[in-house]
C-alpha positions in Angstrom: 23.4 -14.3 -6.6 26.1 -11.8 -7.3 28.7 -11.1 -4.7 30.3 -8.1 -6.4 30.3 -4.8 -4.5 30.7 -1.5 -6.5 30.2 1.4 -4.0 29.3 3.8 -6.9 26.6 1.4 -8.1 23.5 1.5 -5.9 21.7 -1.8 -5.2 18.7 -1.8 -2.9 16.5 -4.7 -1.8 12.9 -5.0 -0.5 12.5 -8.0 1.6 8.9 -8.6 2.7 7.8 -11.7 4.8 4.7 -13.3 3.4 2.2 -13.0 6.2 -1.0 -12.9 4.2 -1.0 -9.3 2.8 1.3 -6.5 1.8 1.2 -4.1 4.8 0.9 -0.4 3.9 4.0 0.4 5.9 6.0 -2.3 4.1 4.7 -1.0 0.8 6.1 2.4 1.6 9.5 0.9 2.5 9.4 -1.0 -0.8 8.5 2.2 -2.6 11.4 4.2 -1.0 13.9 1.3 -1.8 12.7 1.2 -5.3 12.8 5.0 -5.8 16.3 5.3 -4.3 17.7 2.7 -6.8 15.8 4.2 -9.8 17.0 7.7 -8.9 20.6 6.6 -8.8 20.3 4.4 -11.9 21.0 1.3 -9.8 19.2 -2.0 -9.2 16.1 -2.6 -7.1 15.9 -6.2 -6.0 13.1 -8.2 -4.4 13.7 -10.9 -1.9 10.8 -12.8 -0.3 11.8 -13.9 3.2 9.9 -17.1 3.3 11.8 -19.1 5.9 8.7 -19.3 8.2 7.3 -22.4 6.5 3.9 -22.3 8.3 3.1 -18.8 7.2 4.8 -18.6 3.8 2.1 -20.1 1.7 2.1 -19.6 -2.1 -1.2 -17.7 -1.7 0.5 -15.2 0.8 3.5 -14.8 -1.6 1.1 -14.1 -4.5 -0.7 -11.4 -2.6 2.5 -9.6 -2.0 3.8 -9.9 -5.5 0.4 -8.8 -6.9 0.2 -5.8 -4.5 3.7 -4.6 -5.6 2.8 -5.0 -9.3 -0.5 -3.1 -8.8 1.4 -0.3 -7.1 3.6 0.0 -10.2 6.9 -1.3 -8.7 8.9 -3.4 -11.0 12.0 -5.2 -9.8 15.3 -6.0 -11.5 15.6 -9.7 -12.2 13.4 -12.4 -10.7 12.3 -12.4 -7.1 14.7 -14.2 -4.8 13.3 -16.6 -2.1 15.3 -16.7 1.1 14.5 -20.4 1.7 16.5 -21.3 -1.5 19.8 -20.2 0.1 19.7 -22.2 3.4 22.7 -24.3 2.5 24.7 -21.1 1.9 23.6 -19.6 5.2 24.8 -22.7 7.0 28.1 -22.6 5.1 28.7 -19.0 6.4 27.9 -20.1 10.0 30.6 -22.8 9.8 33.1 -20.3 8.2 32.5 -18.0 11.2 33.5 -20.9 13.5 36.7 -21.4 11.4 37.5 -17.7 11.8 37.1 -18.0 15.6 34.1 -15.6 15.4 31.4 -18.1 16.3 31.2 -21.2 18.5 29.1 -24.3 19.1 27.0 -23.9 22.3 25.7 -27.0 24.0 23.5 -25.3 26.6 20.2 -27.1 26.8 16.8 -25.3 26.7 16.3 -26.1 30.4 19.7 -24.5 31.3 18.9 -21.4 29.2 15.4 -21.1 30.9 16.9 -21.3 34.4 19.3 -18.5 33.6 16.6 -16.3 32.1 14.4 -17.0 35.2 17.2 -16.0 37.5 17.9 -12.8 35.6 14.2 -12.0 35.8 14.0 -12.7 39.5 17.0 -10.4 40.1 15.4 -7.8 37.9 18.3 -7.5 35.5 18.4 -7.8 31.7 19.3 -11.3 30.5 22.7 -11.3 28.8 23.9 -14.8 28.0 27.4 -15.7 29.1 28.0 -19.2 27.7 30.8 -21.3 29.1 31.1 -22.8 25.6 32.3 -19.4 24.1 36.0 -20.1 24.6 36.0 -23.9 24.7 37.3 -25.9 21.8 36.4 -29.4 22.9 33.4 -31.3 21.7 30.2 -31.2 23.7 28.5 -34.0 25.6 27.6 -36.9 23.4 24.0 -36.8 22.1 23.4 -33.2 23.2 22.5 -31.0 20.2 24.3 -27.7 19.7 23.5 -24.4 18.2 26.1 -22.0 16.6 26.3 -18.6 18.3 28.2 -15.5 17.2 31.0 -14.3 19.5 29.6 -10.8 19.8 32.1 -8.1 20.6 32.2 -7.2 24.3 34.4 -4.1 24.4 33.8 -0.6 22.9 30.8 0.4 20.9 29.3 -0.1 17.4 28.4 3.0 15.5 26.1 3.4 12.5 26.0 6.5 10.4 22.4 6.2 9.3 21.2 8.2 6.3 17.9 9.0 8.1 18.6 8.6 11.8 22.1 10.2 11.8 24.8 8.8 14.1 23.5 5.9 16.3 25.8 4.1 18.7 25.3 1.1 21.0 27.7 -0.3 23.6 28.9 -3.7 22.6 28.3 -5.0 26.1 24.6 -4.7 25.2 25.0 -7.2 22.4 24.4 -10.9 23.1 25.9 -14.0 21.6 22.8 -14.7 19.5 22.1 -17.9 17.6 23.2 -18.2 13.9 22.3 -21.8 13.3 19.7 -23.7 15.3 20.2 -27.2 16.5 18.2 -28.6 13.6 20.7 -26.9 11.2 18.3 -24.1 10.1 19.6 -20.6 9.9 18.1 -17.8 12.0 16.6 -14.6 10.4 19.6 -12.6 11.6 22.1 -14.7 9.8 20.1 -15.3 6.6 19.5 -11.6 6.1 23.1 -10.7 6.3 24.3 -13.5 4.0 21.6 -12.7 1.4 22.3 -9.0 1.4 26.0 -9.6 0.9 25.6 -12.2 -1.8 23.0 -10.0 -3.7 25.5 -7.1 -3.6 23.2 -4.9 -1.7 24.8 -1.5 -1.0 21.9 0.4 0.7 19.5 -1.2 3.2 16.4 0.9 3.5 13.9 -0.4 6.0 11.7 0.5 9.0 13.3 1.8 12.1 12.0 -1.2 14.1 15.0 -3.0 12.5 17.6 -0.5 13.8 18.5 -2.7 16.8 19.0 -5.6 14.4 21.5 -3.6 12.4 24.1 -3.7 15.3 23.9 -7.5 15.5 24.0 -7.8 11.7 27.1 -5.6 11.5 28.8 -7.9 14.0 28.4 -10.8 11.5 29.5 -8.6 8.5 32.6 -7.4 10.3 33.5 -11.0 11.5 33.3 -12.1 7.8 35.3 -9.1 6.6 32.6 -8.1 4.2 31.9 -4.6 2.8 29.4 -2.8 5.1 26.2 -1.6 3.6 24.8 1.9 4.1 21.7 1.9 6.4 18.6 4.1 6.2 16.0 3.3 8.9 12.7 5.0 8.2 10.2 5.9 11.0 7.1 3.8 11.1 3.6 5.0 10.0 1.3 5.9 12.8 -2.5 6.1 12.9 -4.3 9.5 13.2 -4.2 9.1 17.0 -0.4 8.9 17.0 -0.2 5.2 17.9 1.6 2.6 15.7 -0.7 1.8 12.7 -2.7 -1.3 13.6 -5.9 -3.2 12.8 -8.0 -0.8 15.0 -7.1 2.0 12.6 -8.8 0.1 9.7 -7.3 -1.0 6.4 -3.7 -2.2 6.7 -3.1 -4.0 3.4 -2.5 -2.6 0.0 -5.3 -4.8 -1.3 -7.7 -3.2 1.1 -7.1 0.2 -0.5 -7.5 -1.3 -4.0 -10.9 -2.8 -2.8 -11.9 0.6 -1.5 -11.5 2.0 -5.0 -8.2 3.8 -4.6 -6.2 4.1 -7.9 -2.6 2.8 -7.7 -1.1 6.1 -8.8 -3.0 7.9 -5.9 -1.6 5.4 -3.3 1.9 5.7 -4.8 1.7 9.5 -4.5 0.3 9.3 -1.0 2.8 6.8 0.4 5.6 8.9 -1.2 4.5 12.0 0.6 4.1 10.1 3.9 7.4 11.0 5.6 9.1 12.5 2.5 8.6 15.8 0.8 9.8 17.9 -2.1 9.0 21.5 -1.2 5.3 22.2 -1.3 4.6 19.7 -4.1 1.6 17.5 -3.3 0.9 16.0 -6.7 4.0 14.0 -7.8 4.1 11.7 -10.8 6.2 8.6 -10.9 8.7 10.2 -13.2 9.0 13.2 -10.9 9.4 10.9 -7.9 12.3 9.1 -9.5 14.0 12.4 -10.5 13.5 14.0 -7.1 13.7 11.2 -4.5 16.5 11.3 -1.9 16.9 10.2 1.7 17.9 13.6 2.9 14.2 14.7 3.0 12.9 11.7 4.8 11.7 12.9 8.2 12.9 11.4 11.5 9.5 11.5 13.1 6.7 9.0 12.5 4.1 10.2 9.9 0.4 10.0 10.5 -1.9 8.2 8.1 -4.7 10.6 7.0 -7.5 8.9 5.0 -9.0 12.2 4.0 -5.8 13.3 2.3 -5.6 10.0 0.4 -9.2 10.4 -0.7 -8.5 13.9 -1.9 -5.5 12.7 -3.9 -7.6 9.8 -5.3 -10.3 12.2 -6.4 -7.6 14.2 -8.3 -6.2 11.2 -10.0 -9.7 10.0 -11.0 -10.4 13.4 -12.6 -7.1 13.1 -14.5 -7.6 9.4 -15.5 -8.4 8.2 -19.0 -12.2 7.7 -19.4 -11.8 4.3 -21.2 -9.6 3.0 -18.3 -12.1 4.2 -15.7 -15.0 2.7 -17.5 -13.2 -0.7 -17.6 -12.3 -0.4 -13.9 -15.9 0.1 -12.7 -17.8 -1.9 -15.4 -17.3 -5.1 -13.5 -19.3 -3.8 -10.5 -22.3 -3.0 -12.8 -22.6 -6.1 -15.0 -22.8 -4.2 -18.3 -23.4 -5.1 -21.9 -21.1 -3.7 -24.6 -23.6 -0.9 -25.4 -23.8 -0.1 -21.7 -20.0 0.0 -21.4 -19.9 2.4 -24.3 -22.4 4.6 -22.6 -20.5 4.5 -19.4 -17.4 5.7 -21.1 -19.3 8.6 -22.7 -20.7 9.5 -19.3 -17.3 9.3 -17.5 -16.3 13.1 -18.0 -19.4 14.0 -16.0 -19.4 11.1 -13.5 -15.7 11.3 -12.5 -15.8 14.9 -11.4 -18.0 13.9 -8.5 -16.3 10.7 -7.2 -13.6 10.2 -4.6 -13.1 6.5 -5.3 -13.9 3.9 -7.9 -16.7 2.4 -5.8 -18.4 5.8 -5.6 -17.9 6.2 -9.3 -19.6 2.9 -10.0 -22.4 3.8 -7.6 -22.8 7.2 -9.3 -23.1 5.5 -12.7 -25.7 3.0 -11.6 -28.7 5.1 -12.5 -27.8 5.0 -16.2 -28.5 1.3 -16.3 -31.4 1.0 -13.9 -34.6 -0.7 -15.0 -37.9 1.1 -15.0 -39.7 1.9 -12.9 -36.8 3.3 -11.0 -36.3 2.7 -7.3 -36.6 6.2 -5.8 -34.4 7.0 -2.8 -35.5 9.0 0.2 -34.0 12.3 -1.0 -35.5 11.9 -4.5 -38.9 10.9 -3.1 -39.1 14.2 -1.1 -38.7 16.1 -4.4 -41.5 14.2 -6.2 -44.4 16.0 -4.7 -47.9 16.9 -5.8 -46.6 20.4 -6.7 -43.8 19.1 -8.9 -45.9 16.8 -11.0 -47.5 19.5 -13.2 -43.9 20.8 -13.8 -42.8 17.3 -14.8 -45.8 17.0 -17.2 -44.9 20.3 -18.8 -41.3 19.3 -19.1 -42.3 16.0 -20.7 -44.4 17.7 -23.3 -41.6 20.2 -24.1 -38.8 17.6 -24.3 -41.0 15.4 -26.5 -40.9 18.2 -29.1 -37.1 18.7 -29.1 -35.9 17.6 -32.5 -32.1 17.6 -31.9 -31.4 15.9 -28.6 -28.4 18.0 -27.6 -27.3 19.7 -24.4 -28.0 23.3 -25.5 -31.4 22.5 -27.1 -32.5 20.6 -24.0 -31.4 23.4 -21.7 -33.3 25.9 -23.8 -36.5 23.8 -23.6 -36.3 23.2 -19.9 -35.6 26.9 -19.1 -38.6 27.9 -21.2 -40.9 25.5 -19.2 -39.5 27.1 -15.9 -40.1 30.6 -17.2 -43.7 29.8 -18.3 -44.4 28.2 -14.9 -42.8 31.3 -13.2 -40.4 29.2 -11.1 -36.7 29.2 -10.8 -34.8 26.6 -12.9 -33.8 24.7 -9.8 -37.5 24.2 -8.8 -37.9 22.2 -12.0 -34.5 20.7 -12.3 -34.6 19.0 -8.9 -37.8 16.9 -9.5 -36.6 16.3 -13.0 -33.3 14.8 -11.6 -35.3 12.7 -9.1 -37.5 11.3 -11.9 -34.6 10.6 -14.3 -32.1 9.1 -11.8 -34.1 8.1 -8.7 -31.7 10.3 -6.6 -31.4 13.8 -5.4 -27.8 14.2 -6.7 -26.4 13.3 -10.1 -24.3 14.9 -12.9 -25.8 18.0 -14.6 -29.4 17.4 -15.5 -28.9 18.2 -19.2 -25.9 15.8 -19.4 -28.2 13.1 -17.8 -30.8 13.7 -20.5 -28.2 13.4 -23.3 -26.8 10.2 -21.8 -30.1 8.5 -21.3 -31.4 9.5 -24.8 -34.8 10.8 -25.7 -36.9 7.6 -25.4 -35.6 6.5 -22.0 -35.7 10.0 -20.6 -39.3 10.6 -21.5 -40.3 7.2 -20.2 -38.7 7.8 -16.8 -40.3 11.2 -16.5 -43.7 9.7 -17.5 -43.4 7.1 -14.7 -43.3 10.0 -12.1 -46.0 12.2 -13.6 -48.8 10.5 -11.8 -49.4 10.0 -8.1 -48.1 6.7 -6.7 -51.0 4.2 -6.6 -53.2 6.6 -8.5 
């Protein structure tokens, strides 16, 4: 890792913990970090904080990396893994002892528990005052020690946060927290600081639930005499009810939204607008986001996740998407032959105008590949009445005589049947749609006829021209 610091060159990092999925809130933090670096022509680095051995499985790591790639976030250089740097973390802990900024503490777990219990009984916050803080002699033989930071006790620590503004905490509130556990493993608090320094990170953009950590981490940075990063703590995402986004609000992981048929560019755009804005612009491309993004326009209040807004954005991006790409994305749900896939692509201009997500798009295309006789849904069955069957027979006869199977010729033939039967076009088009698709809604009826072709269209109409069980 590089340890050079050039204040004019922006380096950000996104540091997810592999807990099984990429949380939607973490994804937005990653997006903001990535955009800030790209906007300033700097570096966006990725560090996987995999020190929790039980939870940091390769499968969990792969889910995060896959989710970021799907969202369109590319990182500079290979991903860093925090567990690789444990020897370096321990080295810094020992350097802090040499600098007089940390100490070996031999308090046992039992002694610590007794002090915590006493503070609780006296209804006061627990602040550790260790008698080992200012002692230089070795501890009792055979008793393991931890390394604690000598937190400052006087004055206050101030952070000029790019989102939160000026935030201060009295140093008396900071405790002598553990840097290195008795088994020699580093704590999260130490590892993060060392990695950020060694990676040359200049701007730390993360959720505001980490704001309290920043004061402790600054104490380590200052004790080491390292350059201080610039902080930007972003408010968390809340559910529609104003509570912190949780499982009861539904989908939490980026992969959940992919499975729901959301396009990556729609989720990118939605997360960007969740807590950040550029005037009244709602539809923002990746290139525009890079050009416009800054931290000045990140709000201080939590933003609320609105599924309807995401669906509306997704519908827009589906309409804008390349037809071949959409056909490939939904073909897997329909088990199609090559000829079927070609038909699906031809049908896409009509199908995509009616879909809010890829699953809806696949469902809307299903009628094209259905086997006869079609399964008729409830809405369609209500349209296939005794009154409609003579109209279907007349339409079948007229369509059978159409020489050029084209939209305008088909519309002309069907309109003529409606006129001759003295009914409005809709009175004929609705049962015709039901016969052709098995549904009461579909793309335009003449587009459906063109897509199905003459032979299949006439056969489907013929299936519905007689009474069931007649």
